[in-house]
C-alpha atoms as one frame of an Amber mdcrd trajectory, in Angstrom:
protein
   0.573  16.679 -14.798   1.493  19.697 -12.598  -2.263  20.266 -11.508  -2.621
  16.487 -10.600   0.798  17.392  -8.258  -0.672  19.917  -6.820  -3.857  18.264
  -5.845  -1.340  16.416  -2.917  -0.621  19.838  -1.613  -3.150  20.427   1.011
  -3.883  19.931   4.503  -6.202  16.946   3.982  -3.862  15.304   1.524  -0.835
  15.899   3.942  -2.871  14.261   6.790  -3.403  11.294   4.096   0.002  10.882
   3.091   1.289  10.888   7.075  -1.277   8.204   7.751  -0.617   6.236   4.562
   3.133   6.060   5.846   2.364   5.279   9.220   0.067   2.425   8.033   2.971
   1.729   5.310   5.296   1.680   8.323   3.388  -0.545  10.364   2.516  -2.943
   7.667   5.940  -3.303   6.807   7.314  -4.277   9.996   4.301  -6.528   9.585
   5.363  -8.113   6.319   9.166  -8.048   7.634   8.168  -9.958  10.606   6.370
 -12.609   8.509   9.002 -12.423   5.603  11.879 -13.538   8.143   9.858 -16.248
   9.827   8.731 -17.720   6.661  12.486 -16.936   5.265  14.611 -17.716   7.918
  12.464 -19.781  10.770  10.552 -21.613   8.337  13.314 -21.963   5.920  11.251
 -21.089   2.591  12.383 -19.493  -0.136  11.862 -15.422  -0.772   9.248 -15.722
  -3.440   6.678 -17.987  -1.227   7.770 -15.868   1.852   6.768 -12.035  -0.103
   3.820 -13.880  -1.520   2.220 -14.713   1.895   3.421 -11.924   3.708   2.056
  -9.787   0.644  -1.347 -11.122   0.772  -1.641 -10.820   4.377  -0.560  -7.146
   4.936  -2.650  -5.952   1.761  -5.809  -7.114   3.675  -4.732  -5.140   6.832
  -3.606  -2.367   5.011  -6.886  -2.209   2.857  -8.980  -2.362   6.423  -6.856
   0.243   8.344  -6.891   2.592   5.284 -10.175   2.698   4.475 -11.394   3.464
   8.137  -8.717   5.301   9.592  -6.609   7.038   6.653  -9.473   8.306   4.740
 -12.230   8.036   7.239 -14.219   5.875   5.575 -16.938   4.531   8.393 -19.738
   4.011   5.966 -19.765   0.639   6.001 -20.039   0.210   1.937 -17.282  -1.468
   0.303 -17.735  -2.085  -3.209 -16.349  -4.861  -4.921 -15.225  -2.127  -7.718
 -13.145  -0.607  -4.677 -11.649  -4.030  -3.372 -10.712  -5.207  -6.599  -9.247
  -1.618  -7.330  -7.149  -1.828  -4.023  -5.879  -5.264  -4.584  -4.840  -4.285
  -7.996  -2.761  -1.560  -6.536  -1.380  -3.560  -4.659  -0.613  -6.343  -6.859
   1.394  -3.627  -9.054   3.189  -2.986  -6.022   3.721  -6.814  -5.530   4.930
  -7.501  -9.026   7.345  -4.199  -8.946   8.722  -5.681  -5.361   8.951  -9.317
  -7.183  10.920  -7.518  -9.880  13.277  -5.259  -7.546  13.928  -8.633  -5.873
  14.487 -10.367  -9.134  17.219  -7.740 -10.292  18.651  -7.723  -6.879  19.578
 -11.426  -7.320  20.596 -11.067 -10.765  23.205  -8.180 -10.007  24.400  -9.841
  -6.797  23.734 -13.648  -6.861  21.809 -15.353  -4.599  20.512 -13.289  -1.867
  21.106 -13.714   1.851  18.558 -12.897   4.325  20.110  -9.334   4.789  20.167
  -8.639   0.992  16.707  -9.743   0.531  15.663  -7.394   3.311  17.749  -4.245
   1.742  16.138  -5.544  -1.691  12.625  -5.198   0.084  13.430  -1.847   1.807
  14.416  -0.547  -1.290  11.054  -1.752  -3.140   8.905  -0.054  -0.125  10.524
   3.090  -0.477  10.332   3.324  -4.147   6.417   2.502  -3.886   4.900   4.475
  -1.224   4.200   7.781  -3.122   2.577   5.704  -6.253   0.554   3.702  -3.958
  -0.697   6.552  -1.480  -1.875   8.213  -5.315  -3.412   5.000  -6.414  -5.130
   4.805  -3.200  -6.666   8.288  -3.160  -7.567   8.386  -6.346  -8.127   4.537
  -7.993  -9.324   2.833  -4.862 -11.157   5.030  -2.372 -11.576   8.142  -4.871
 -15.757   7.530  -5.277 -16.403   6.871  -1.693 -14.175  10.140  -0.663 -16.510
  11.804  -3.146 -19.808  10.255  -1.978 -18.511  11.258   1.550 -18.316  15.244
   0.536 -21.447  15.423  -1.216 -23.810  15.482   1.889 -21.590  18.214   3.360
 -22.067  20.102  -0.170 -25.565  19.228  -0.508 -26.577  20.752   2.905 -24.576
  23.486   2.724 -26.402  24.537  -0.845 -29.846  24.301   1.048
């Protein structure tokens, strides 16, 4: 476990973490905006509001993280990679739903402000597990393939 945690303590991982954070902030702003449009302007309940905003921002997050955060511009997107990305985010979504339900159980029906606070708590708790999931589970193979040509050419 210690060596795994150390794998995040290098320049490349630091830049990836910063980029994931920037993408996360962008997606959070988009997600909160959509969530509130559905919740307040369209008078939807929090569950469908969260579900639709999650689906749209997960799609945006995949595109931006693949291309910008991890610099994978090869155009090769595998089904395994895509399913893994959505899998990581579905787990994060379920955790967010769980946090919303717990908040509602503890504090009663949530106001729009209460819903936003619970969603913000969820986003904060999930940033590091999502980074690890993206780096290791989702884009790990593509990152290895990207690094292999450099290793092969330096050995020739």
